[in-house]
C-alpha positions as CSV (number, residue, x, y, z in Angstrom):
1,X,26.7,33.5,13.0
2,X,28.0,30.2,14.5
3,X,25.1,30.0,16.9
4,X,22.6,30.5,14.0
5,X,24.2,27.8,11.9
6,X,24.2,25.4,14.8
7,X,20.5,26.2,15.5
8,X,19.6,25.6,11.9
9,X,21.5,22.3,11.9
10,X,19.7,21.1,15.0
11,X,16.4,22.2,13.7
12,X,17.1,20.3,10.4
13,X,17.9,17.1,12.3
14,X,14.8,17.4,14.4
15,X,12.6,18.0,11.4
16,X,14.1,15.0,9.6
17,X,13.5,12.9,12.6
18,X,9.8,14.0,12.8
19,X,9.3,13.3,9.1
20,X,10.8,9.8,9.5
21,X,8.6,9.0,12.5
22,X,5.5,10.2,10.7
23,X,6.3,8.1,7.7
24,X,6.9,5.0,9.8
25,X,3.6,5.5,11.7
26,X,1.7,5.8,8.4
27,X,3.3,2.7,7.0
28,X,2.5,0.8,10.2
29,X,-1.2,2.0,10.0
30,X,-1.5,0.9,6.3
31,X,0.0,-2.5,6.9
32,X,-2.4,-3.1,9.8
33,X,-5.4,-2.1,7.5
34,X,-4.2,-4.4,4.7
35,X,-3.7,-7.3,7.1
36,X,-7.3,-7.0,8.5
37,X,-9.0,-7.9,5.2
38,X,-12.4,-9.5,5.8
39,X,-13.0,-10.7,2.2
40,X,-10.8,-11.5,-0.8
41,X,-12.3,-11.9,-4.3
42,X,-10.2,-14.0,-6.7
43,X,-11.0,-15.4,-10.2
44,X,-11.1,-19.0,-11.1
45,X,-7.8,-20.6,-12.2
46,X,-6.4,-19.1,-15.4
47,X,-9.2,-16.5,-15.6
48,X,-9.1,-12.7,-15.2
49,X,-11.3,-11.0,-12.8
50,X,-13.5,-8.3,-14.4
51,X,-12.6,-4.8,-13.3
52,X,-16.2,-4.0,-12.7
53,X,-16.0,-6.1,-9.6
54,X,-13.9,-3.4,-8.0
55,X,-16.5,-0.7,-8.7
56,X,-19.2,-2.9,-7.3
57,X,-17.3,-3.6,-4.1
58,X,-16.2,0.0,-3.6
59,X,-19.8,1.3,-3.9
60,X,-21.2,-1.3,-1.5
61,X,-22.5,0.4,1.7
62,X,-20.8,-2.2,4.0
63,X,-17.3,-1.7,2.5
64,X,-15.0,0.8,4.3
65,X,-11.9,0.2,2.2
66,X,-11.3,-1.8,-1.0
67,X,-7.8,-2.3,-2.3
68,X,-7.0,-4.3,-5.5
69,X,-4.0,-6.6,-5.9
70,X,-2.5,-7.5,-9.2
71,X,-0.9,-11.0,-9.2
72,X,1.3,-11.9,-12.1
73,X,3.3,-15.1,-12.6
74,X,6.9,-14.1,-13.5
75,X,10.1,-15.8,-14.6
76,X,11.8,-15.0,-11.3
77,X,13.3,-17.8,-9.2
78,X,11.8,-20.0,-7.9
79,X,9.9,-20.9,-10.9
80,X,6.2,-19.9,-10.8
81,X,6.7,-17.3,-8.1
82,X,4.0,-14.6,-7.8
83,X,4.6,-10.9,-7.9
84,X,2.0,-9.0,-5.8
85,X,1.8,-5.2,-6.4
86,X,-0.6,-3.6,-3.9
87,X,-2.1,-0.4,-5.1
88,X,-5.2,1.8,-5.1
89,X,-7.5,2.0,-8.1
90,X,-5.0,0.2,-10.4
91,X,-7.9,-1.1,-12.5
92,X,-9.4,2.2,-13.4
């Protein structure tokens, strides 16, 4: 019984370690993909960008990955700071 309990404990620690390593590797891969952006489309000052732009960019044959960012000015300190929320398909 004791040997079985110890084996299960060791297996649980090992599995948790593997899951953590996998999550860290995926996070690293995603951050590298985001930081290699070739093009950024932004609206003019005080204007909103039409959501149809995302569809046009996503369907273009030369685009491998398109990821929108929503930028919103908040009341956080310092005054006028931007809050960037990366996400996938937020505008649909």
